[in-house]
C-alpha positions in Angstrom: -0.1 0.0 0.1 1.4 3.4 -1.1 1.6 6.2 1.3 -1.0 7.9 -0.5 -3.2 5.2 0.0 -2.6 4.8 3.6 -3.4 8.4 4.2 -6.9 7.9 2.8 -7.3 4.4 4.1 -10.5 4.1 6.5 -9.7 4.8 10.1 -10.3 1.0 11.7 -13.5 1.1 14.0 -12.2 0.3 17.7 -13.6 -3.1 19.4 -15.3 -2.0 22.4 -15.3 -4.1 25.6 -17.4 -3.6 28.9 -16.0 -5.1 32.1 -17.8 -5.3 35.2 -16.2 -5.6 38.6 -17.4 -8.1 41.3 -19.3 -6.6 44.2 -22.3 -8.9 45.1 -25.5 -6.7 45.3 -23.5 -3.2 44.5 -23.4 -4.5 41.0 -26.6 -3.1 40.6 -25.4 0.4 40.4 -23.7 -0.3 37.0 -27.2 -1.6 35.8 -28.8 1.3 36.7 -26.0 3.4 35.0 -26.7 1.0 31.7 -30.2 1.6 31.6 -29.7 5.5 31.4 -27.1 4.7 28.7 -29.3 2.8 26.4 -32.2 5.1 27.0 -29.6 7.9 25.5 -27.9 5.9 22.8 -31.3 4.4 21.7 -29.8 0.9 21.5 -29.2 -2.0 24.0 -25.9 -2.6 25.5 -25.1 -5.6 23.4 -25.2 -3.6 20.4 -22.8 -1.1 21.8 -20.2 -3.5 23.0 -18.4 -6.4 21.2 -17.1 -8.4 24.2 -18.4 -8.6 27.7 -16.0 -9.3 30.6 -16.8 -9.7 34.2 -15.6 -10.9 37.8 -17.9 -12.5 40.4 -21.4 -10.6 40.3 -20.0 -8.9 37.3 -20.0 -12.6 35.5 -23.9 -12.3 35.8 -24.0 -9.2 34.3 -21.8 -9.5 31.7 -23.3 -13.2 30.8 -27.1 -11.9 30.4 -26.3 -9.0 28.4 -23.9 -11.1 26.0 -25.8 -14.1 25.7 -29.5 -13.0 25.7 -28.9 -9.5 24.1 -30.9 -8.7 27.3 -31.8 -4.8 28.3 -30.3 -3.2 31.0 -34.0 -2.7 32.4 -34.6 -6.5 32.1 -31.6 -7.5 33.9 -32.1 -5.1 36.8 -35.1 -7.3 37.5 -33.2 -10.3 38.4 -31.8 -8.0 41.2 -35.1 -7.3 42.5 -35.1 -8.2 46.5 -37.4 -11.4 45.2 -34.7 -12.9 43.0 -31.9 -11.7 45.8 -34.0 -13.9 48.3 -34.2 -16.7 46.0 -30.2 -16.4 45.4 -29.2 -15.8 48.8 -30.9 -18.7 50.8 -29.5 -19.0 54.0 -27.6 -22.0 55.3 -29.2 -24.2 58.0 -25.8 -24.3 59.5 -25.3 -20.9 59.6 -25.4 -19.1 62.7 -25.7 -15.3 62.7 -24.8 -14.6 66.3 -21.3 -16.7 65.7 -18.3 -14.8 66.0 -16.5 -17.5 63.5 -18.7 -18.6 60.5 -18.1 -22.5 60.3 -19.8 -22.9 57.2 -20.9 -20.8 54.2 -23.4 -18.4 54.7 -25.6 -19.3 52.1 -26.6 -22.8 50.3 -25.9 -23.2 46.3 -28.9 -24.5 45.1 -30.9 -21.4 45.2 -28.2 -19.4 42.9 -28.0 -22.5 40.3 -31.5 -22.9 40.2 -32.0 -19.3 39.1 -29.1 -19.3 36.7 -30.9 -22.8 34.9 -34.1 -20.7 34.7 -32.1 -17.8 32.8 -29.7 -19.6 30.8 -31.0 -23.1 30.4 -28.3 -25.2 28.8 -26.8 -22.5 26.8 -23.2 -22.5 26.4 -20.4 -19.6 26.4 -20.1 -20.5 22.6 -23.9 -19.9 21.7 -23.7 -16.3 23.1 -24.9 -13.2 21.0 -21.6 -11.3 22.0 -18.4 -12.8 23.0 -18.1 -13.1 26.9 -15.4 -14.1 29.2 -15.8 -14.9 33.1 -12.8 -15.6 35.9 -12.8 -18.1 38.3 -10.0 -19.7 40.7 -9.0 -23.6 40.6 -8.4 -24.2 44.2 -6.8 -27.7 43.2 -4.7 -26.3 40.8 -4.1 -23.1 42.6 -4.7 -20.9 40.0 -7.2 -18.5 38.1 -9.2 -20.3 35.3 -10.5 -18.3 32.5 -13.9 -19.1 30.7 -14.8 -17.5 27.4 -16.8 -17.8 24.1 -13.7 -18.4 22.1 -11.6 -20.9 24.9 -14.1 -22.9 26.4 -17.2 -22.6 24.4 -18.5 -25.9 25.6 -18.9 -24.9 29.1 -22.4 -23.8 30.4 -23.5 -20.5 31.4 -24.7 -21.8 34.7 -21.1 -23.2 35.4 -19.3 -20.1 34.6 -21.2 -17.9 36.5 -21.6 -20.3 39.5 -17.6 -20.7 39.5 -17.1 -16.9 39.3 -19.3 -16.1 41.9 -18.5 -18.6 44.4 -17.5 -15.9 47.1 -15.5 -17.6 50.1 -17.4 -17.3 53.2 -20.8 -16.5 51.3 -21.2 -19.8 48.9 -19.8 -23.2 48.9 -16.7 -23.9 46.6 -18.6 -24.8 43.4 -18.0 -28.4 41.6 -18.0 -27.9 37.9 -19.6 -30.3 35.8 -16.3 -31.6 35.0 -15.5 -32.4 38.3 -13.2 -29.5 39.0 -13.6 -27.4 42.0 -13.9 -23.3 41.9 -14.3 -20.2 43.8 -14.9 -16.9 43.1 -12.6 -15.1 40.6 -12.1 -11.4 42.4 -9.4 -13.4 44.4 -7.4 -13.2 41.3 -9.1 -10.0 40.3 -12.0 -7.9 41.0 -11.5 -5.9 38.0 -11.1 -7.9 35.3 -10.3 -5.4 32.7 -6.4 -6.2 31.9 -7.4 -9.9 31.2 -10.3 -8.7 28.9 -7.9 -6.5 27.2 -5.5 -9.7 26.7 -8.0 -12.1 25.3 -9.9 -9.5 23.2 -6.5 -8.8 21.6 -6.2 -12.2 20.6 -9.7 -12.8 19.6 -10.1 -9.6 17.8 -6.5 -9.5 16.6 -6.1 -5.9 17.0 -4.7 -3.7 19.6 -7.3 -0.9 18.7 -9.6 -1.6 21.6 -11.6 0.8 24.1 -12.8 -0.5 27.4 -15.4 0.7 29.6 -14.8 -0.2 33.3 -18.0 -0.4 35.5 -17.1 -0.6 39.3 -19.2 -1.5 42.5 -18.3 1.5 44.8 -15.0 2.1 46.9 -14.9 1.6 50.8 -12.8 4.7 51.9 -13.9 4.4 55.6 -10.9 4.7 58.0 -9.7 1.8 59.7 -8.2 2.3 63.5 -4.9 1.6 63.3 -4.4 1.2 66.7 -7.4 -1.1 67.3 -5.9 -3.3 64.6 -2.8 -4.0 66.1 -4.6 -6.1 68.4 -6.5 -8.3 66.0 -6.0 -11.6 65.3 -7.9 -13.7 62.7 -11.4 -13.2 63.6 -10.7 -9.2 64.2 -9.5 -9.1 60.7 -12.6 -11.2 59.3 -14.8 -9.1 61.5 -13.2 -5.7 59.9 -13.4 -6.7 56.1 -9.9 -8.1 55.5 -11.3 -9.9 52.3 -12.4 -6.5 50.7 -9.0 -4.9 51.6 -7.5 -7.9 50.0 -9.8 -7.7 46.9 -9.7 -3.9 46.4 -9.6 -3.4 42.7 -8.4 0.4 42.2 -4.7 -0.8 41.8 -5.8 -2.7 38.5 -7.8 0.3 37.6 -4.6 2.6 38.3 -2.4 0.0 35.7 -5.6 -0.1 33.1 -5.2 3.5 33.2 -1.7 4.0 32.4 -1.6 1.4 30.4 -4.9 2.1 28.2 -4.6 5.7 28.6 -7.6 7.2 26.3 -9.1 4.1 25.4 -9.9 3.2 29.1 -12.8 4.7 31.0 -13.6 3.8 34.7 -16.9 4.4 36.5 -16.6 4.4 40.1 -17.2 6.3 43.5 -16.9 6.3 47.2 -19.5 3.7 48.6 -21.0 6.7 51.2 -23.7 5.3 53.1 -23.8 2.0 51.1 -23.2 -1.0 53.1 -19.6 -2.5 52.4 -21.0 -5.9 52.7 -21.8 -7.7 49.6 -25.1 -9.1 50.2 -27.2 -6.4 52.3 -30.7 -6.7 50.3 -32.6 -4.4 52.7 -34.8 -1.7 50.7 -32.8 1.2 52.2 -29.5 -0.6 51.0 -30.9 -1.3 47.3 -32.0 2.3 47.1 -29.1 3.6 48.1 -27.1 1.3 45.5 -29.8 2.8 42.7 -29.1 6.2 43.5 -25.4 5.6 43.3 -26.1 4.3 39.6 -28.0 7.6 38.7 -25.1 9.6 40.4 -22.8 8.1 38.2 -24.8 8.8 34.9 -24.8 12.4 36.3 -21.3 12.5 36.7 -20.3 10.1 33.8 -22.9 9.8 31.4 -21.8 12.5 28.9 -18.3 11.7 29.0 -19.2 8.0 28.3 -21.3 8.6 25.3 -18.3 10.5 23.7 -15.8 7.8 24.8 -17.9 5.4 22.9 -18.2 7.4 19.7 -15.8 5.3 17.0 
């Protein structure tokens, strides 16, 4: 191709990826934001993005949008109190008053039944748009990627159940192939960079834009002097898991690496409960309002970001 031809060559459109953090019920905020985005752009989320990536609760959001070409409005209904009650069925053995949680807080079956109701026997290879989820194989002690390209035979039920088997909340999940998995957030709660690497291979381009959706940042100060006296129980009661799974370091790396091709939607939690499973009306309303605040703050910028 001559220099003259290259100057007038049509600019390649960027591949657009949407990446969802884990965060339990706080993942609702991202869906509220996407409802506003769909209303503004006049098309569904799956028609805006070329690939969907998610960890933990984010894997559920990514899968619903990618597989069914589901609207954000319909997806939000699966986060209603009635569905959350079905998903989070308290274990018979869990003692709320106990300092030491000897068993997972919730049974797995309610969540699995709901996923079967939504996805049936659908596999990642049958998805309307490519989708990628992350989990951790506890026997091999390494992360595992499930995607439309790499593991098209894996069912959505398996992929999401594995990616969202949060330690202490849900039991370790046994896949159909017999392997045992836990929540992908123990690897990364912000799967942006993993999504980028796989999209680069799948689409054979590095012209990639990524919109990353968080689930709120806990900025509450911890008493340093008091923490010096904590043992295992003290750290568990004061959210050591959330500290270890903080996704903002991955955000900093992605921002430096991808620069103008990366945009992050997130904010401090404020009055929202830091716990992943507070499905009270008051807390869900606060999460909903956080999503609306995100639209007010980031909406116009996101629309401009998504322009080819």
